[in-house]
N, C-alpha and C positions, 0 to 999 in steps of 0.2 A: 391631639394636633394631629393633621391629614398627614403624612409624607409619601413621595413618590420613592421607590427604592432604584437605587443606579446597580445597584449589585444586588446578588441570592445571600439572605441573610437567614442562618438555621434559626428554626422556630418563629421566626415570622412572616417571611414570603420571598419571592422570586422577582429576578430583576423585571424593575417594568410595573410589577405591582402597587397601587395606591392602598397605603396602610395604615390606619390608627392607631396611634401610637401615643403614652403618657408623657406629655410638655418634657419632661429630665428628660427621660431617656434618647427623646428624639433629639432636643438642644444640645447635652453632654455626651451623648455617645455617635449617636449614626449620623448628623450632620456633621459634625468635625473630624469623625473618620473617615469621610467622603462614600458614607454608603446609601446615602438620601440626599434629597433635596423637599424643600418645600412643596406641597401641592399644590401650587400657586397657576393656575388659568395658563398663563407665562412658559413654566416650565413644562406643563402639560403639552402644551402645544410643540416645545421644541424638542423634547424627549419625543415625542409621536413622530416628528419627521425625522429626527434622524435613527428611530425605528426602521422606517420605509426606506433611508438609504440601505440599512446596512442588509435589509432583506431582499432588496435589489441585486447588491452585490451578492448574496450567497445564491440566489435564484439563479444569476448568471454564470458562477463557478461552478453551478450543477449543471446546466446548460451544456457547458464545453466538457464537463468530465464526461456526461453521458454522449456526447459525441465521440471522445474516445474511446467512451467502453463500446460503441457499435462498431467503431473502426476495428478494435481488439476481437468484437468477436466474426467479424470477416474474417481474419488473415488467419489462416491455416500453417501453422508453424510446423517443420520438418526437419530433426536433426539423423546423423547417424554414428553411432558408437560401435567401439569395436567390441567384441562380445569373444568370451573364452568357451573352455568346454560347459556345457552346463547350460547355456545361454546367462553365465553370468558374465555381467557388462565390467568393464574395467575402465574406472572412477565411474561419475555421476552425474546426473543433468542438473545443473544448479541455476538460483533466481537469476544469477549473473548471465549466465548461459542464454538463457531466455531472453532476458532485457539485451543483451547483443542479437538475437536472431531477429526481435520485434525491432531493433536498431535499423539491422540491416534491409528492413519491410519498411522504414520511414517513419516507425511509431516509438516517440522517446519515451519509455517508461522508468523508473528509479526501480530498480529491482527490490527495496524494499516493501514498494506497494505489494510484489507479488506474494499470494498468500499458499506457499507450499510450506505442509507439518513438515516435511522433509524431503531430503534429495533425491531425485527418481536412479533408481538402481537395476531396471529391466526396461527390455521393450516393448511397446503397446500403445496404446492411444490415453491421451489421458486431458481432462477439461482441470483447468487450472485458475480458480477466482484471484481478481485483481482490484484490491481495494483503492479506488481512484477517487473517492469521499465517503466521508461515512454512509450518506444516501447513494453511493452509486456506486455496484460490483459489477465489473468485466469477467468474462468468460476467454480462456485462452485456448483453443484447440492443439494440443501437441502431439505430433505424432514423433517415438524414437523407434528408430530402427536398427537391428541389428548386423552390423557389419563381420564376419566370420574372420578373426586373426585366423591367416596359414601356419601351421607349425614351421614357423622358420627355423624355431631351435633344435625341432628333429631332424631337421635335413642338415643345418650345421653339424650335428651330433654324428649323423649319419657316414659323410664327407671326412670328419675328421681333420681338424687345423694341425699343423705342424709344428711339434714342439719349438719353442726357441731356446735358442742355448742360454744358459743362467750366467749372470756374470759373477766372477766369484771376485 
């Protein structure tokens, strides 16, 4: 019996394959479970038509994702973070912050698509991958600048704050 697989079947084939199986396996398992169709000319024609429609949609999505990736690669993001002694950053640059910086430039990207292994905790230039589609990965150029924190605490300590009377 010749069948056209509607989905991947372990040990038999992949979606769209035309396979030869024993009559009982096809009639009693594959066809009732919706895993296959009889390989008639009409079914083959309809399946190929559906396949072309899906491929056209996928191609359109990939084209859109590539356009966004090109837009992202043109934009260079800059952010300033407060740094303490020894160049140690207070906080870090996260995917949410990068997403917000992109949004300010007019590019909407979900933060979950930004592929950072861990938050950025030092100043410098970074290239961060963005997975827009399984086949399309864009690159963000991010510059993190250090902003020196003035020794406010030391100046306040030198001035001395008057002690407040304690309540009894």
